[in-house]
C-alpha positions as CSV (number, residue, x, y, z in Angstrom):
1,X,9.5,40.5,-10.2
2,X,5.5,39.6,-10.1
3,X,3.8,41.9,-8.3
4,X,0.4,42.2,-6.1
5,X,-2.8,43.3,-8.4
6,X,-4.4,46.3,-7.9
7,X,-6.9,44.8,-6.1
8,X,-5.4,43.0,-3.6
9,X,-3.0,45.8,-2.5
10,X,-6.4,48.3,-1.7
11,X,-7.9,45.2,0.2
12,X,-4.6,45.4,2.1
13,X,-4.7,48.9,2.7
14,X,-7.5,49.0,3.9
15,X,-6.7,46.7,6.9
16,X,-5.4,48.7,10.0
17,X,-1.8,49.1,10.0
18,X,-0.4,48.9,13.2
19,X,3.1,49.8,14.8
20,X,4.3,46.5,15.7
21,X,7.4,44.4,14.4
22,X,6.9,41.1,12.9
23,X,9.5,38.2,12.4
24,X,9.5,35.4,10.1
25,X,11.5,32.8,9.0
26,X,12.0,30.0,7.2
27,X,12.4,26.7,9.1
28,X,12.8,23.2,8.3
29,X,11.5,20.3,11.2
30,X,12.2,16.4,11.3
31,X,9.1,14.6,11.3
32,X,9.6,11.3,13.3
33,X,9.1,8.6,10.6
34,X,5.3,7.2,10.3
35,X,4.2,3.8,9.1
36,X,1.0,5.2,8.3
37,X,-0.5,2.8,5.6
38,X,-3.6,1.8,3.7
39,X,-2.5,-2.0,2.4
40,X,-2.5,-0.2,-1.0
41,X,-0.1,3.5,-0.7
42,X,1.3,5.7,2.2
43,X,-1.1,8.6,3.4
44,X,1.9,10.7,3.6
45,X,2.5,11.9,0.2
46,X,6.7,11.7,-1.0
47,X,8.1,15.2,-1.1
48,X,6.8,15.7,2.6
49,X,8.3,12.0,4.2
50,X,11.4,14.0,4.1
51,X,11.4,16.9,6.8
52,X,8.3,19.3,6.5
53,X,9.5,22.7,6.5
54,X,7.2,25.8,7.6
55,X,7.0,29.8,7.4
56,X,6.5,31.5,10.8
57,X,5.6,34.6,11.3
58,X,5.3,36.1,14.8
59,X,4.4,39.7,16.0
60,X,7.9,39.9,18.3
61,X,6.5,43.3,19.9
62,X,3.1,41.4,21.8
63,X,5.2,37.9,21.9
64,X,2.3,35.9,19.9
65,X,2.1,34.1,16.9
66,X,0.5,35.1,13.5
67,X,1.2,31.8,11.5
68,X,2.9,28.4,11.1
69,X,2.8,27.5,7.6
70,X,3.7,24.8,6.0
71,X,5.8,24.6,2.9
72,X,6.9,21.9,0.5
73,X,10.4,21.0,0.4
74,X,11.5,22.8,-2.9
75,X,9.3,25.5,-3.3
76,X,10.4,29.0,-4.1
77,X,9.8,32.2,-2.6
78,X,6.5,33.0,-3.3
79,X,5.2,31.3,-0.6
80,X,6.7,33.4,2.2
81,X,4.4,36.2,0.7
82,X,1.6,33.6,0.6
83,X,2.5,33.2,4.7
84,X,2.6,37.1,4.8
85,X,-0.7,37.1,3.1
86,X,-2.1,34.6,5.6
87,X,-1.2,36.1,9.0
88,X,-1.8,39.9,7.6
89,X,-5.7,39.0,6.9
90,X,-6.3,35.6,8.5
91,X,-4.3,34.8,11.2
92,X,-4.4,31.8,13.8
93,X,-6.0,31.8,16.7
94,X,-8.6,34.3,16.4
95,X,-6.5,37.2,16.1
96,X,-7.6,40.2,14.5
97,X,-6.3,41.0,10.6
98,X,-3.5,43.6,11.3
99,X,-0.7,44.8,8.8
100,X,2.7,45.4,10.0
101,X,4.5,48.3,10.1
102,X,7.8,46.7,9.9
103,X,9.1,42.8,8.9
104,X,12.5,41.3,9.9
105,X,13.9,38.3,8.3
106,X,16.6,36.6,8.7
107,X,17.4,36.4,4.8
108,X,18.9,38.1,2.7
109,X,17.7,37.5,-0.5
110,X,14.4,36.8,0.6
111,X,14.6,40.3,2.4
112,X,15.0,42.2,-1.2
113,X,12.4,40.0,-2.9
114,X,9.7,41.2,-0.1
115,X,11.3,44.6,-0.1
116,X,10.2,45.6,-3.6
117,X,6.3,43.9,-3.0
118,X,5.6,45.4,-0.4
119,X,6.5,49.1,-1.4
120,X,2.6,49.5,-1.7
121,X,1.7,48.7,1.3
122,X,4.0,50.5,3.7
123,X,6.2,48.2,5.4
124,X,9.4,48.1,5.8
125,X,11.7,45.0,5.4
126,X,14.5,44.2,7.4
127,X,17.3,41.8,7.7
128,X,18.2,40.2,11.4
129,X,20.9,37.3,11.8
130,X,19.0,36.6,14.8
131,X,15.5,36.3,15.4
132,X,14.7,35.6,18.9
133,X,11.0,34.7,19.3
134,X,10.7,32.9,15.9
135,X,13.9,30.6,17.7
136,X,12.2,30.5,20.4
137,X,9.1,29.0,18.5
138,X,11.3,26.9,16.6
139,X,13.0,25.4,19.4
140,X,9.7,24.9,21.5
141,X,8.2,22.7,18.1
142,X,11.6,20.9,18.1
143,X,10.7,19.8,22.1
144,X,7.3,18.8,21.4
145,X,8.4,16.4,18.7
146,X,11.2,15.2,20.5
147,X,9.1,14.1,23.4
148,X,8.6,10.8,22.0
149,X,5.8,8.0,24.3
150,X,6.7,5.0,24.8
151,X,5.4,2.4,21.7
152,X,3.6,0.8,24.2
153,X,3.2,0.3,28.8
154,X,6.9,-0.7,30.0
155,X,5.6,-3.4,32.5
156,X,3.9,-5.3,29.8
157,X,6.6,-5.0,26.7
158,X,8.9,-8.0,27.4
159,X,5.3,-10.6,26.5
160,X,4.9,-8.5,23.6
161,X,7.7,-8.4,22.2
162,X,8.5,-11.8,22.7
163,X,5.0,-13.2,21.2
164,X,6.2,-10.6,18.0
165,X,9.5,-12.8,17.4
166,X,7.8,-16.0,17.5
167,X,5.0,-14.8,15.1
168,X,7.8,-13.0,13.0
169,X,9.5,-17.3,12.7
170,X,5.7,-18.7,11.3
171,X,5.6,-15.7,8.7
172,X,2.3,-15.9,7.7
173,X,2.4,-13.2,5.6
174,X,4.2,-15.4,3.4
175,X,1.2,-17.6,2.4
176,X,-2.2,-16.1,3.5
177,X,-3.2,-12.3,1.0
178,X,-4.1,-9.2,3.1
179,X,-7.6,-10.4,1.9
180,X,-8.1,-13.3,4.2
181,X,-9.3,-12.7,7.4
182,X,-9.0,-14.7,10.5
183,X,-11.4,-14.1,13.7
184,X,-9.5,-14.3,17.1
185,X,-12.5,-13.9,19.7
186,X,-11.2,-13.0,23.2
187,X,-14.1,-11.3,24.9
188,X,-12.2,-9.6,26.6
189,X,-10.4,-6.2,27.6
190,X,-13.1,-4.6,26.0
191,X,-12.2,-6.5,22.5
192,X,-15.7,-9.1,21.3
193,X,-13.4,-10.1,18.0
194,X,-10.6,-9.1,16.4
195,X,-10.5,-9.3,12.1
196,X,-6.9,-10.2,11.5
197,X,-5.4,-9.8,8.1
198,X,-2.0,-10.3,7.4
199,X,0.1,-7.6,4.7
200,X,2.8,-8.5,3.2
201,X,3.0,-11.4,0.4
202,X,2.6,-8.6,-2.2
203,X,5.4,-6.9,-1.4
204,X,3.9,-4.1,0.6
205,X,4.5,-3.3,4.1
206,X,5.2,-6.3,6.1
207,X,2.3,-6.2,9.4
208,X,-0.9,-7.4,10.8
209,X,-4.1,-5.2,11.3
210,X,-6.6,-5.9,13.9
211,X,-9.7,-4.9,13.3
212,X,-12.1,-4.5,15.7
213,X,-15.2,-5.7,13.0
214,X,-15.8,-7.0,10.2
215,X,-18.3,-4.4,8.9
216,X,-15.2,-1.6,9.3
217,X,-13.1,-4.0,7.5
218,X,-15.0,-4.7,4.1
219,X,-16.3,-0.8,4.1
220,X,-12.6,-0.5,4.0
221,X,-12.0,-3.1,1.4
222,X,-14.7,-1.2,-0.7
223,X,-13.9,2.0,-0.3
224,X,-10.3,1.3,-1.9
225,X,-11.9,-0.4,-5.0
226,X,-14.9,2.5,-5.7
227,X,-14.6,4.0,-8.8
228,X,-15.5,7.3,-7.1
229,X,-11.8,7.3,-5.1
230,X,-9.8,8.6,-7.7
231,X,-6.9,10.9,-5.8
232,X,-5.0,10.5,-2.3
233,X,-6.9,12.8,-0.5
234,X,-9.7,10.4,-0.9
235,X,-7.8,7.4,0.3
236,X,-6.8,9.3,3.1
237,X,-10.3,9.8,4.1
238,X,-11.3,6.1,3.7
239,X,-7.8,5.3,6.0
240,X,-9.1,8.1,8.8
241,X,-12.0,5.8,8.7
242,X,-10.5,2.4,10.0
243,X,-11.2,1.0,13.4
244,X,-8.0,-0.9,13.9
245,X,-5.1,-1.4,15.8
246,X,-1.8,-2.1,13.6
247,X,1.6,-3.5,14.1
248,X,4.1,-2.8,10.7
249,X,7.5,-4.1,10.8
250,X,9.9,-1.3,10.1
251,X,12.8,-1.8,8.5
252,X,16.4,-0.2,10.8
253,X,16.6,2.9,9.2
254,X,12.8,3.9,9.8
255,X,13.1,3.9,13.1
256,X,14.1,6.2,16.0
257,X,17.3,5.5,17.5
258,X,15.5,6.3,21.5
259,X,12.5,3.6,20.2
260,X,14.9,0.7,19.0
261,X,16.8,1.0,22.7
262,X,13.8,1.3,24.3
263,X,13.0,-2.0,22.5
264,X,16.2,-4.4,23.1
265,X,15.7,-2.9,26.5
266,X,12.9,-5.1,27.1
267,X,13.2,-8.4,24.7
268,X,13.6,-7.4,21.4
269,X,16.3,-9.4,19.2
270,X,16.0,-8.3,15.6
271,X,17.8,-5.5,14.6
272,X,16.8,-5.5,10.7
273,X,13.4,-5.2,11.4
274,X,11.3,-3.9,14.1
275,X,7.4,-4.0,14.8
276,X,5.6,-0.5,15.0
277,X,2.4,-0.8,16.7
278,X,-0.6,2.2,16.6
279,X,-4.1,3.1,16.3
280,X,-7.4,4.3,14.2
281,X,-10.4,5.1,15.0
282,X,-13.2,6.9,12.5
283,X,-13.8,9.6,15.9
284,X,-10.5,9.5,17.9
285,X,-8.0,9.8,14.9
286,X,-4.5,7.8,15.3
287,X,-1.9,7.9,17.1
288,X,1.2,5.5,17.9
289,X,1.2,3.8,20.9
290,X,-0.9,1.3,22.8
291,X,-2.8,2.0,26.3
292,X,-2.8,-1.4,28.6
293,X,-5.7,-3.3,28.0
294,X,-5.2,-2.7,24.1
295,X,-1.5,-4.3,24.8
296,X,-2.8,-7.3,26.5
297,X,-5.5,-8.1,24.1
298,X,-3.0,-8.0,21.6
299,X,-0.2,-9.7,23.0
300,X,-3.1,-12.3,23.8
301,X,-4.6,-12.4,20.0
302,X,-0.4,-12.5,18.8
303,X,0.1,-15.9,21.2
304,X,-2.6,-17.9,19.8
305,X,-1.8,-17.0,16.3
306,X,1.5,-18.7,17.2
307,X,0.1,-21.8,18.2
308,X,-2.3,-21.8,15.2
309,X,0.3,-21.3,12.4
310,X,2.3,-23.5,14.2
311,X,-0.4,-26.2,13.9
312,X,-1.7,-25.6,10.6
313,X,0.5,-24.2,8.8
314,X,1.1,-26.6,6.4
315,X,-2.7,-26.4,5.5
316,X,-2.2,-23.0,4.0
317,X,0.0,-24.4,1.1
318,X,-0.6,-23.4,-2.4
319,X,-2.7,-20.0,-2.0
320,X,-5.3,-22.6,-0.1
321,X,-7.9,-20.8,2.6
322,X,-9.9,-23.6,4.3
323,X,-12.0,-23.5,6.8
324,X,-10.0,-24.0,10.5
325,X,-11.6,-23.7,13.6
326,X,-8.9,-24.0,16.8
327,X,-9.3,-22.9,20.5
328,X,-6.2,-22.1,22.2
329,X,-5.3,-20.5,25.8
330,X,-2.7,-18.3,25.5
331,X,0.3,-18.5,28.3
332,X,1.6,-14.7,28.2
333,X,-1.2,-13.1,30.0
334,X,-2.2,-13.5,33.7
335,X,-5.5,-15.2,34.1
336,X,-5.6,-16.5,30.9
337,X,-8.8,-18.0,29.2
338,X,-9.8,-19.6,26.3
339,X,-9.5,-17.8,22.4
340,X,-10.9,-19.6,20.1
341,X,-9.2,-19.2,15.9
342,X,-11.9,-19.1,12.5
343,X,-10.6,-18.7,9.5
344,X,-13.4,-16.4,8.1
345,X,-13.7,-18.4,4.1
346,X,-16.9,-16.9,2.6
347,X,-16.0,-13.4,4.2
348,X,-12.3,-13.2,2.6
349,X,-14.1,-14.4,-0.9
350,X,-16.7,-11.6,-0.7
351,X,-13.5,-9.2,0.2
352,X,-11.8,-10.6,-2.9
353,X,-14.9,-10.0,-5.2
354,X,-15.6,-6.5,-4.2
355,X,-13.0,-5.9,-6.5
356,X,-14.3,-8.1,-9.4
357,X,-17.5,-5.9,-11.0
358,X,-15.3,-3.0,-12.3
359,X,-12.0,-4.5,-13.6
360,X,-12.5,-3.3,-16.7
361,X,-13.9,0.0,-15.9
362,X,-11.0,1.2,-14.0
363,X,-8.8,-0.5,-17.2
364,X,-7.5,-2.9,-14.7
365,X,-8.0,-5.4,-17.5
366,X,-6.5,-4.5,-20.7
367,X,-7.7,-6.5,-23.8
368,X,-6.3,-6.6,-27.1
369,X,-3.0,-8.3,-26.4
370,X,-3.7,-11.9,-28.8
371,X,-4.4,-10.6,-32.2
372,X,-7.3,-10.9,-33.3
373,X,-8.2,-14.3,-34.8
374,X,-6.4,-16.7,-33.3
375,X,-6.9,-19.7,-32.4
376,X,-6.7,-21.1,-29.0
377,X,-6.5,-24.4,-27.1
378,X,-6.5,-26.2,-24.2
379,X,-4.2,-29.7,-24.5
380,X,-1.9,-31.7,-23.1
381,X,2.0,-32.1,-24.2
382,X,4.3,-35.3,-22.9
383,X,7.2,-34.1,-21.7
384,X,9.7,-35.3,-24.4
385,X,7.7,-33.7,-26.9
386,X,7.8,-30.3,-24.8
387,X,11.7,-31.1,-24.5
388,X,12.0,-31.4,-28.5
389,X,10.3,-27.5,-28.7
390,X,12.1,-26.0,-25.4
391,X,15.2,-26.8,-27.8
392,X,14.2,-25.8,-31.4
393,X,12.3,-23.2,-30.6
394,X,13.3,-19.5,-31.8
395,X,12.4,-18.3,-28.6
396,X,12.1,-19.9,-25.2
397,X,11.3,-18.1,-21.5
398,X,12.5,-21.2,-19.2
399,X,11.8,-21.7,-15.5
400,X,14.2,-24.3,-15.2
401,X,11.7,-27.2,-14.8
402,X,12.1,-30.8,-15.1
403,X,9.7,-31.8,-17.7
404,X,9.8,-34.4,-15.4
405,X,5.2,-35.6,-15.4
406,X,4.0,-37.9,-18.4
407,X,2.0,-34.4,-19.7
408,X,2.1,-30.9,-19.3
409,X,-1.1,-28.6,-19.8
410,X,-0.4,-26.5,-22.8
411,X,-2.4,-23.2,-23.6
412,X,-1.8,-23.3,-27.5
413,X,-2.0,-19.7,-29.3
414,X,-1.9,-20.1,-33.3
415,X,-2.0,-17.3,-36.0
416,X,0.3,-15.9,-38.7
417,X,3.5,-15.4,-38.8
418,X,3.5,-11.5,-39.3
419,X,0.8,-11.6,-36.2
420,X,2.5,-14.1,-33.9
421,X,6.1,-12.3,-34.2
422,X,4.5,-9.2,-33.4
423,X,2.8,-11.0,-30.6
424,X,6.2,-11.8,-29.4
425,X,8.3,-8.3,-29.3
426,X,5.1,-7.0,-27.9
427,X,6.3,-10.0,-24.9
428,X,9.9,-8.7,-25.1
429,X,8.8,-5.2,-24.3
430,X,7.2,-5.9,-21.2
431,X,9.5,-8.8,-19.9
432,X,7.2,-11.7,-21.4
433,X,4.6,-14.2,-20.4
434,X,4.9,-14.9,-16.3
435,X,1.7,-15.9,-15.3
436,X,-2.2,-17.2,-16.2
437,X,-5.1,-18.0,-14.4
438,X,-8.4,-17.8,-14.4
439,X,-10.8,-15.0,-12.3
440,X,-14.9,-14.9,-11.6
441,X,-16.5,-11.8,-12.5
442,X,-20.5,-10.9,-12.2
443,X,-21.4,-10.7,-15.9
444,X,-19.4,-13.5,-17.1
445,X,-18.8,-16.8,-15.6
446,X,-14.8,-16.9,-16.1
447,X,-12.0,-14.4,-17.9
448,X,-8.9,-16.0,-18.3
449,X,-5.9,-13.8,-17.8
450,X,-2.0,-13.7,-18.6
451,X,0.4,-11.2,-16.7
452,X,3.4,-10.6,-17.6
453,X,6.7,-9.4,-16.1
454,X,6.4,-5.9,-16.1
455,X,2.7,-5.9,-13.6
456,X,0.1,-5.4,-16.9
457,X,-2.8,-7.8,-16.8
458,X,-4.2,-9.2,-20.1
459,X,-7.7,-11.0,-20.3
460,X,-7.4,-13.7,-22.7
461,X,-10.4,-15.5,-23.4
462,X,-13.8,-15.6,-22.1
463,X,-15.5,-18.9,-20.7
464,X,-18.6,-19.6,-20.4
465,X,-21.6,-21.8,-18.9
466,X,-20.3,-23.9,-21.1
467,X,-16.9,-24.4,-20.0
468,X,-17.4,-24.5,-16.5
469,X,-19.5,-27.8,-16.4
470,X,-17.4,-29.2,-19.2
471,X,-14.5,-32.2,-17.5
472,X,-11.5,-31.3,-19.7
473,X,-11.7,-27.3,-18.7
474,X,-11.9,-28.7,-15.6
475,X,-9.0,-31.4,-15.1
476,X,-7.3,-28.9,-17.4
477,X,-7.3,-26.3,-14.5
478,X,-6.3,-28.9,-11.9
479,X,-3.6,-30.2,-13.3
480,X,-2.3,-26.1,-14.1
481,X,-2.7,-25.5,-9.8
482,X,-1.3,-29.1,-9.0
483,X,2.1,-28.5,-11.2
484,X,1.6,-25.0,-10.2
485,X,2.2,-24.0,-14.0
486,X,1.7,-24.4,-17.6
487,X,3.4,-23.9,-20.7
488,X,2.1,-21.7,-23.4
489,X,2.8,-22.5,-26.9
490,X,2.6,-19.5,-30.3
491,X,2.7,-21.2,-33.0
492,X,2.0,-19.8,-36.9
493,X,-0.3,-21.9,-39.3
494,X,-4.5,-21.2,-39.3
495,X,-4.7,-23.9,-42.6
496,X,-4.6,-27.1,-43.6
497,X,-4.0,-30.4,-41.2
498,X,-1.3,-27.5,-39.3
499,X,-4.3,-25.8,-37.9
500,X,-4.6,-26.5,-34.3
501,X,-2.3,-29.1,-34.0
502,X,1.5,-27.5,-35.6
503,X,4.9,-28.8,-36.3
504,X,7.1,-28.4,-33.1
505,X,8.8,-26.6,-36.6
506,X,5.6,-24.0,-36.6
507,X,6.2,-23.0,-32.7
508,X,8.0,-19.6,-32.4
509,X,7.5,-19.3,-29.0
510,X,7.5,-21.3,-25.9
511,X,6.8,-19.7,-22.4
512,X,7.2,-21.3,-19.0
513,X,4.4,-20.1,-16.9
514,X,3.2,-19.6,-13.1
515,X,-0.4,-20.4,-12.6
516,X,-1.9,-18.1,-10.1
517,X,-5.5,-18.8,-8.6
518,X,-8.5,-16.4,-8.1
519,X,-7.4,-14.7,-4.5
520,X,-4.0,-14.0,-5.9
521,X,-5.4,-13.1,-8.9
522,X,-7.9,-10.7,-7.3
523,X,-5.1,-9.6,-4.7
524,X,-2.9,-8.2,-7.9
525,X,-5.6,-6.2,-9.3
526,X,-5.7,-4.1,-6.1
527,X,-2.2,-3.7,-5.6
528,X,-2.4,-2.5,-9.6
529,X,-5.6,-0.7,-8.3
530,X,-3.8,0.9,-5.6
531,X,-0.5,1.7,-7.8
532,X,-3.0,3.5,-10.1
533,X,-4.1,6.0,-7.0
534,X,0.0,7.2,-6.9
């Protein structure tokens, strides 16, 4: 058995012992589900996402709590000793240090464990099935936890839920990325403008974040990609610095029955997803309900956003984010006034650029995928030749393209047969090539990137100034974007006539890959950064 160190025993023996009886127990208290998110990672650690457990030490003689100690659900009995020492030396509520004469526990195994450790401290350890004071404390905590406030004012719920349902039908998160910002100029309800971002396209939480200032939004996005942010504590601090209202769609099993009942009573009709509202402020902390003016501001904002996306949804196809401005009058609030919506194109590009300077320093882009000495060529093949290659090549990854166009953009990679064979095997282990794109960087004009099925991102070539002004390069990229994809061919043959122009029999692998734009690439990299922080 592990025992207290002699120095610790001497220190505790110097604390005054009083003829009091303490009760001690370990208990689990269910937490209400919370969807605190950072756009990248959840704030609540997974180990605490279930039922939080506490060790409670209470002075039954004087009727006061000495310590409520939060513990991991699967931690051992050692935490009982740590929590008891805290209750003795550093009690809560400005109580003086005190060593009890007796402690009573409601667990036999814990009683035997502590009895051996506390012998030298002259503390009697006894067992009792019922601990009246601890049970009273637990019931009080449960009552507080069950006291759920309405998420929004009841009289304002129906129009808000109506607008959320309209927005759910439009699903702007399917075609907008979380770095693309839409300004909604309200100038009412203590809100000058909301700077709205959309979550969901990257497969994370679905929802909207309504920032009160563009500066706060930029600062948060900068914090998420800074080098010094290396762990959950730093990310949690950045999360709490946001000044925003958020709306996250929770799944059915993530919502309390009382909240679902409330929402259905006031107009919410879906049963698989439910909107969850919350507020963050650097000084005021976080809360999970809206006041009346906040509810009105969000209702009006959602109203005009629905009108905006109904009118301009087609403008955002193919990952486009054009400059648009429109003014609408919401019908969902009393005394409506016109509200202007504007896409912030330059600001969105600036947010994307936050991730670019330190991609390689943070190992977000890997090198060395292509064999040394490989020959790369950007070219076009006609559909007939590609059909032949696809049918005879030893290894092919297809996306059921019909190859109807006369020509298709092709990236040809050539090296020796052993090197290309090794490359194919490497790609197979990473679920093959899936995407290709080009990313602007500070230190160079552009870098060509591959994304594999397993999510790894590889740089395959740097394209400097001489490439940027070349019409053929621009045309190749434009055709890739228009076709939403290209074809990557891996071929042997670096000598003679086959160099740069292999015969179909020289081609060892054929990949149909999706084209990914620069903004989408940046968003993928931000997501990869978030996964590395977990």
